[in-house]
C-alpha positions, -999 to +999 in steps of 0.1 A: +813+388-586+794+377-617+759+364-609+735+348-633+698+352-625+675+328-644+640+343-643+632+380-647+599+381-630+590+396-596+616+376-576+643+374-602+642+411-610+643+419-573+674+397-567+690+412-598+684+447-585+699+440-551+729+423-565+735+451-590+731+478-563+758+460-543+783+461-572+779+427-588+777+421-625+743+405-631+734+384-662+696+384-663+680+356-683+645+345-692+626+327-720+628+356-743+641+392-746+607+407-740+605+391-705+641+402-697+634+438-708+602+438-688+622+428-657+648+455-663+620+481-668+607+471-633+642+474-618+646+509-635+612+519-621+621+508-586+654+526-587+638+558-600+614+557-571+643+552-547+660+583-562+628+603-558+627+594-522+664+602-517+672+567-507+699+565-534+716+590-557+712+592-595+748+580-599+740+549-577+709+542-599+729+545-631+757+523-618+732+496-607+715+496-641+749+495-658+757+463-639+728+444-654+732+426-687+704+410-707+714+374-713+688+356-735+710+324-741+724+301-715+755+289-733+790+288-718+781+311-689+811+322-670+797+331-636+806+323-600+770+319-588+738+311-607+704+317-590+673+302-605+641+322-598+614+308-620+579+296-614+574+272-584+572+240-605+596+211-600+597+200-636+605+235-648+632+240-622+648+206-629+650+214-666+668+247-658+693+229-634+701+204-661+710+233-684+730+251-657+749+219-649+760+218-686+765+255-694+782+269-663+818+266-651+826+234-631+831+254-598+800+276-601+774+275-573+739+266-585+713+281-562+675+280-563+652+307-550+625+280-545+601+287-516+592+251-510+607+225-534+633+200-524+669+212-530+680+175-530+655+168-559+669+197-579+705+186-573+697+150-584+694+160-621+729+175-620+764+161-618+774+186-591+751+180-561+777+194-537+774+228-554+735+230-554+718+249-526+687+268-518+688+306-515+652+317-507+648+355-508+616+371-494+593+392-515+598+421-522+635+413-523+649+449-521+629+454-488+629+421-470+661+413-450+657+375-447+673+348-469+666+312-461+697+291-470+688+254-475+713+226-478+704+196-499+715+161-489+749+165-505+755+203-504+790+210-494+802+233-466+821+254-491+789+260-511+771+269-479+798+293-468+799+310-503+761+316-504+760+327-467+788+353-474+770+365-505+737+370-486+755+390-460+773+411-487+739+418-502+727+433-469+706+403-460+703+381-429+709+345-438+692+317-418+700+281-423+671+257-427+669+220-435+656+205-467+620+199-457+589+209-477+583+246-473+615+250-452+604+274-424+589+305-438+563+289-460+557+259-438+544+284-412+530+311-435+511+292-461+489+271-438+479+304-421+469+318-455+452+286-464+432+287-431+422+323-439+409+311-472+389+283-455+374+310-432+362+329-462+351+297-480+330+286-449+314+321-446+330+329-412+336+365-423+343+386-454+378+390-469+380+425-455+370+414-420+394+385-420+423+407-430+413+434-405+412+409-377+448+398-385+461+433-390+446+448-359+445+417-337+478+401-346+497+432-357+503+418-392+512+446-417+491+429-443+461+406-439+465+370-451+442+373-481+457+405-492+491+389-488+480+359-509+470+382-537+504+399-534+523+366-536+500+351-563+473+326-557+489+301-582+521+303-561+502+298-529+485+267-544+518+253-557+534+256-522+504+241-505+505+212-529+542+207-521+534+207-484+504+183-488+523+159-510+556+161-491+542+155-456+511+135-466+492+153-438+456+165-444+463+197-424+481+209-455+452+202-479+447+233-502+413+250-497+389+242-526+382+279-530+420+285-536+419+258-563+388+273-578+402+309-579+434+296-596+414+276-622+394+308-629+426+328-635+420+349-604+456+349-594+458+382-574+476+414-582+493+400-613+460+392-630+441+422-616+418+401-595+420+376-566+403+380-533+403+417-541+402+437-574+432+457-586 
């Protein structure tokens, strides 16, 4: 199968890697060649590490890399599935879906890796709402087994079956969720992270103490503040805003400290500083 991935960042590169390792031809797209090459470099580094740890062979690494093609232009793209994996912003995603609607084959499935945004809202800017669906991979994609599959209001059963089968073929466990803000994963996860930020904001405990409590007391592999840094505080804020606006419930109000950190450019690992320094 030929798969187009739009967005060569952390999530897009991860999806591309998994698809390429499972024998699919991957067309990797982003705003410019530099971003695409950066994404491929990350994939190469991940595969090299897997070879060093004897998880895959050198031949498997080479085959996976050979399956990935840099695709800087979205013009007349002949693929069976396109997966959008760009920043968590409705305006940006809708603009991409408008292009995908125009430049992919009429029967292509158009999927979004959005972690919170309405699939119905994305489908509304296309002429092919039955072929639009959510395919929310977890981070890091090569490691995490879950894929949330989200039907929009008009998503067809055929589209759902195609994406579910693809997820299984990629070695993932697909779970169907309804098109509500945050779906399931982030509707549960992000308020917990937000509450941990409130605990820090209110001086209940230090960041290290909050994370230690959740790791040792709730058996979480990573504390909520460390996890927020890993995800990206800008992404956490974007998802909390979607929840707050979508449900109109004050329990989803983003913590002022989260807003302040994002405004200051303290975005977590990707900026070198968030609740911790990297």
